[in-house]
ROZA-864910 format. One record per residue: residue in one letter; z, y, x of N, C-alpha, C in turn. Coordinates in steps of 0.05 Angstrom, whole numbers, plus 5000, padded with zeros to 4 digits. Each point is the difference from the previous one (the first is absolute). Layout:
AZYXZYXZYX
...
% end
This chain:
X500049765017500050244983500050255018
X498450194992499850255015500350234980
X501650205007500650224982499150265012
X498450164985499250265010500750214978
X500750245009500850214982498250245004
X499550164978498350235001497349945012
X498649814987497549895010497650124987
X497950075015497550104989498749764986
X498950064976498649794984497050015004
X499050175018497150025003498749745007
X501349845016498849745008500849774982
X501450074978500949804981498650034973
X498050174998498450024976497150065007
X498249864987497150025007498750254991
X501450174985499050284996500650185023
X501749905019500950155024501350264993
X501849994980501450244991502650035017
X500550245009502250055018502550084984
X501649794994502650044987502149855016
X502550044994502249895015501749814982
X500849775011501949824986502750035013
X502150014984502750015011500649775019
X499149764992500649765015497949784995
X499249865021498349764997501549775013
X500349784986501249765011497849795003
X499449925024497949805006501449724999
X498949824984501349744997498149785011
X501149855019498349805014500649724992
X502449944990500849734992501250004972
X499849774987501249984973503050015002
X501249895022502950015002501050295002
X498650165017500850285002499850144974
X498149934984499650124974502249934980
X500649744999502249924982502650115009
X500550015026502550125011500250294993
X497850145002500050294994500950054971
X498949864982500650054972502849884991
X500949805015502649884993502350165012
X499650115024502250125015500050305003
X497650125000499850285007498950164978
X501750164987499150164978500250305005
X500050085026500450285006497450165000
X497849864997497450145002499550164975
X498850235004499550194979498049894980
X500750024975498149934978498550254992
X497649974987498849754993498849855024
X499749744996498649835020497249954990
X498150005019497249964993498849815020
X498649794990498749815017497250095007
X499450015026497450105009498749805019
X497549924994498649825017498350165020
X497450004996498250165017499550284989
X501050064976499650264989497250054990
X498649784994497250034992499650044970
X502150004985499850034971502050214990
X500550215017502050194994498950295002
X501250174985499550295002502750145001
X500950095023502450165002499550284992
X501850124985499750284991502150185014
X501549885017502150165014501649815018
X502050125013501849845017501549794983
X500649775013501449794986503050025006
X501550084980502950045003501449744993
X500049815018501149744995499449815024
X500149744995499649805020497549844995
X498249985019497649834998500549745014
X499449784986500249735011497249915008
X499849935025497349935011500049715010
X499249814982499949725008497949955021
X500749855021498149945022500149715007
X500649834980500149715004497249895007
X499949835020497549885009499949704996
X497949885011499749715000498349904978
X498049835007498449864981500549705005
X500849864979500749725003498549824980
X499249765008498949804981502449854989
X500450014974502449884987499549724991
X497549954989499349734991497049994998
X498949765000497149974998499249724991
X497649994988498849744993497050035004
X498549814989497150015005498650244987
X501350114979498750214984501150285005
X502750015004501350265001502050025023
X500550255008502050065020501850224989
X502649975002501850214992501050135026
X499650265002500950155024502050214991
X501650105018501850224995499550225021
X500550254992499650225018502250214996
X501050115022502050204999499050264988
X501850144986499250234985498950235017
X500750005025499150225017497349965013
X498849774996497449955012497850174987
X498350115016497750154990498349814982
X499450104976498649834980497449885011
X498350175012497449905009500349815023
X502150035016500549805021500549724988
X501450004978500549744986497349894989
X498550174987497449904989498249895022
X499950145023498449915022501049735010
X502749965001501249755009499149774981
X500150054974499349794981497049925003
X498350205003497249945003499449855026
X501250095021499649875026501049715000
X501949944982501149734998498649844977
X497850114990498449864980501349984973
X501750194993501349994974498950214981
X499649934975498750174981502050094978
X499650254991501650114979500650305003
X500050095025500750285005497650165011
X497849875006497850135014498950254985
X500050004973499150234985501850245003
X502449965010502050215003500150115029
X497949955015499850095027500150315001
X501250105022500150285007501550184980
X501549884981501750164983502350095018
X500650275001502150095017502849924989
X501949985018502749944991501249755014
X502449934992501449775011500249774980
X500649775010500349764983502150054978
X502250135007502150034980499250164976
X498050175003499150174977498049844982
X498949785011497949874984500949894973
X502449874998500949924974501050234983
X501150205013501050234984497850134985
X497750055014497850144988498149814985
X500249735005498049814992497350115008
X499650035026497550125010497649834992
X497750134997497649864992497550155009
X497849865002497450115006497949794997
X497650094991497749834998500549754985
X501350034977500449774982502449825006
X501550065020502449855007502550174997
X502249874993502750125002501749815016
X502050125014501649845018501749804984
X500650064975501749824984498849724997
X497349985003498749744998500749825023
X501050115022500749855024503049985006
X501550184988502950005006501449774986
X501649865016501649784989502850094993
X501250155019502750114995500550245019
X502150154993500750245016503049995005
X500750035026502850015007500850305003
X502450064990500950285001503050015002
X501050235008502950055002500850234981
X502249964986501050204982501250235016
X499150244994501150245014502950054992
X500849924976502750074991502149835013
X499449745007502249845011499149805022
X497450015008499049835021499449714991
X500049954974499449734990497149935006
X499649765010497349905006498949864975
X497650084992498849904975497149915005
X499349794986497249915001498850034972
X497750144999498550044975497649824999
X499749834981497649844997497850184990
X497549905001497850164991500450094971
X500749834981500450104973502250204997
X502149975017502250194999499350275010
X497850025015499150265010498650164977
X499349874979498750134976497650175008
X498249885015497750145010498150074977
X498950245001497650084985498650215016
X498050134989498350185015501750225014
X500050005026501450195017502950034993
X501349774992502750014991501549745006
X502550035006501849775002502850094991
X501849804999502850064993501250215019
X499050005025501150195020499150294995
X498150044983499250274991501150064973
X501249804986501050034974503150025000
X501249824985502950024997501649955026
X498849875020501449955025499250205022
X498750224992499050195020502450125016
X499749995026502050115018502549835003
X500049774987502549835002499849775020
X497549945008499649785019498250085023
X500649915023498350045024498749735006
X497449994998498449755006500249955030
X500749755006500249925029497849815008
X499049834982498049805007498449924975
X497549955004498249934978498649735007
X499949824980498849745003497349994985
X497949905014497350004988499049715000
X498849924978498749744997497050045003
X498849905021497250055006498449735001
X497450034996498349764999498749945026
X499849755007498549915024497050024995
X499249974974497250014993499350284991
X497750115006499350274992500150034970
X501650194991500250064971499150294997
X497450045002498950275002499750144974
X500650264999499650174977497950215008
X497649974989497850185007498850144975
X501750054980499050114975499050295003
X501250145019499150285004497350005013
X498050144988497349995010499750095028
X501450225007499750105028501149815020
X502149854992501249805018498149775004
X499049904978498149775002497650075017
X498950254996497750085015500650025030
X502450115006500750035029500549735013
X501249814985500449735011497349875005
X498250034982497349895003498650125024
X500450255005498850135023501149895026
X502649925000501349895023499349715006
X499149864979499249725003501349824980
X501249795009501149804982502550104985
X500549894976502350074985502449855013
X501850155013502249885014502450204999
X502449895005502350175001499750225021
X498949935023499750205021498150224992
X497849924986498050214993501050174976
X501749884983501150174979501850215012
X501649925019501850205014498350225013
X497949915015498250195014498750194979
X499149894978498750164980501950214988
X502549924993501950184989500650235020
X500449925025500550215021497750195002
X497649905000497650175002499950204977
X500449904976499950174976502250215000
X502449925007502250195000499750215021
X499149925023499650205022497750194994
X498149914984497750174994500850214979
X501849944981500550194979502850124999
X501849895017502850104999500750135026
X501450224999500850145025502249855015
X499950015026502049895017502550184999
X502349894991502450174998500850125027
X499349875023500750115026498450255006
X497750034987498350235004500250214978
X500249914975500350184977502349904983
X502150164997502349924986499449934971
X500849754992499649924972501749764995
X500349934975501649764992498449804985
X497449985006498349824985499750084972
X499749814982499650064972502450154988
X499550244991502250174991500849934971
X498149914984500449934972499449714994
X501349894980499349744990497650014982
X498549784999497849994981501249974972
X499450184982501249984973498949774984
X501749884983499249794982500250124972
X497850004985499950134974499049814979
X500550064974499149824979496949995000
X499049764993497149964999498650214982
X501350074978498850194981499650275014
X502050095015499750255014497849995022
X499849775014498049975020497250024987
X499649874977497450014987499350284991
X502050154991499650284992499050175024
X501349965023499250155024497249925009
X499349744997497449905009497750124983
X500750094976497950134983498950255014
X501750145014499250245014499549965030
X501249785011499749945028499249715003
X497549944995499149724999500449865027
X500150155022500249885027502949955008
X501950064983502849965007500649715007
X501049955024500849725007502449924983
X500049754993502249904983500449705006
X502549925001500749725007502149904980
X499549764989501949884982502649935014
X502250124991502649955012501549784985
X499950024974501249804983498850034972
X500749844982498850014973500450284988
X497850134995500150274987500650235019
X500349945026500750215019498050015023
X499250245007497950045020501150175023
X499449915025500750165023497750185008
X500650265004497950195008500750115027
X498150025018500550105027500950295000
X502450065010501050275001498150185017
X498849885021498250165017497750114984
X498949834982497750094983500950234982
X502349984988501050214982500350265015
X501249985023500550245016497450135009
X498149835008497450115009498650144977
X500149894975498850124977501250284994
X502450045009501350264996499450205023
X498349915018499150195021501850035024
X501849815004502050025022499149895027
X498149824999499249865025499150205021
X501249995023499350185022501150294998
X501650054979501050274995502450065017
X500250245010502250095017501650224985
X502649975001501850214988502050075022
X499550215014501850085022499849795022
X502249895008500149805022500149724990
X499749964974499849734988497349974987
X499149754997497449964988499649714991
X497649954988499249744991497849905019
X500249765009498149905020497250014990
X498150065017497250034992498649744993
X501149775011498849744995501449844978
X502550084994501549844981502050184985
X499550044974501550194985502949924995
X500749755006502749914996501950075023
X498850115022501550055024500650305002
X502550084999500850285005500750025030
X499250225012500350025029501450265009
X501349985023501250235013497950105020
X499150244995497850115016501150145025
X502549975006501150105025502850114998
X500450184981502750134999501150004971
X499249804985501049994972502949934999
X501450094980502749924994499949794979
X502349874996500249804979499450124973
X501050254996499550134974497050064996
X498650075022497150054998498649764988
X500649775011498849754992500949924972
X502550044994501149934974498750174978
X499850265005498950184980497049944995
X498649935022497249914997499849764982
X501849815004500049764983500650064971
X501750204995500650084973497650134986
X498550155015497550124989498049794994
X499749805017498249784995500849854974
X502549944998501049864976499550164975
X500450265002499650174976497050004992
X498250025019497250014993499049744989
X500949775010499249744990501149964971
X502450104996501249984973498450164980
X499350245008498550184982497249894994
X498749895020497249914997499849734986
X501849815007499749734990502449904983
X502050174998502549924986501249755012
X499949995027501249785015502050115019
X502449895000502150095018499949845026
X499750135022500149865026502849975010
X500749775010502649955011499749985031
X501850145013499950005030500849725010
X498549915020500749755014501950075023
X499550245011501750105022502750094989
X502249925014502750084992500650285011
X500950184983500750275008503050025005
X500750115024502950035008500650295007
X501850144986501349914975498050024977
X500449844979498150014978500650234980
% end
């Protein structure tokens, strides 16, 4: 365990916003974590769990204690002819894990290549891309209760996964620190190529394989998404809204080219990027904040933006989408303080 006080947060958020945290506690082992919560309660509240900071928007200094899990290690827990169960520490870079699975011939996570963040955030957010969600591969999640250091294991059903949601974002938000995640992966390629651009890129690369799916996803993401190390951003700022089929049909009467995907019976998922682009925001700059020129779902720090600059831009975008389509956009990025 390592403790730092009055720490700059610039390197702990991918918007690269310069704010200060009263205290950051770096946690390297599960024992140190359980001991901290069982024995030591002198740290200033509120407590906030921070991974790589890739899904956050700070609007000011953090007056409290940040918990920074840095657990490592990838282990094979069990295996048979068809599947392998692996576990990974919460502090591991997500794409490093995906690369490891692909290099070891395991299928299930390849569509989630190059998503920024750490392993510990993957079940919290139920990350997803190109037709896959991480919930499809998660077997269980190990976590520690912040209130008393109790060690708990959550099965996949107990995580209550749905689109960009888990129990850790719902009623258990802020109550558990994820320490390790278990994934059930296939030895045989279980490829998801339903997205046209992905299928086309895989075809361009050659055979349909786990390796080529990963390469294709990386190529697509690098072509259309800004590198956070170069341009401050937090990836997709808004969730794709799910609306009633009746409302989707009404919109299609005026916008026949609107993309739409069946989410469940009677419910349609509409790309937030398309909605934002129709409102004229793509590539638009407002002071030091803006919307990326290649992807309308990405809000960017153009150099000296504050958290409030980016937040107010997001509010204007939400307002215009609501006025034009009567659809409320929900932020995927967590705003601190909200």
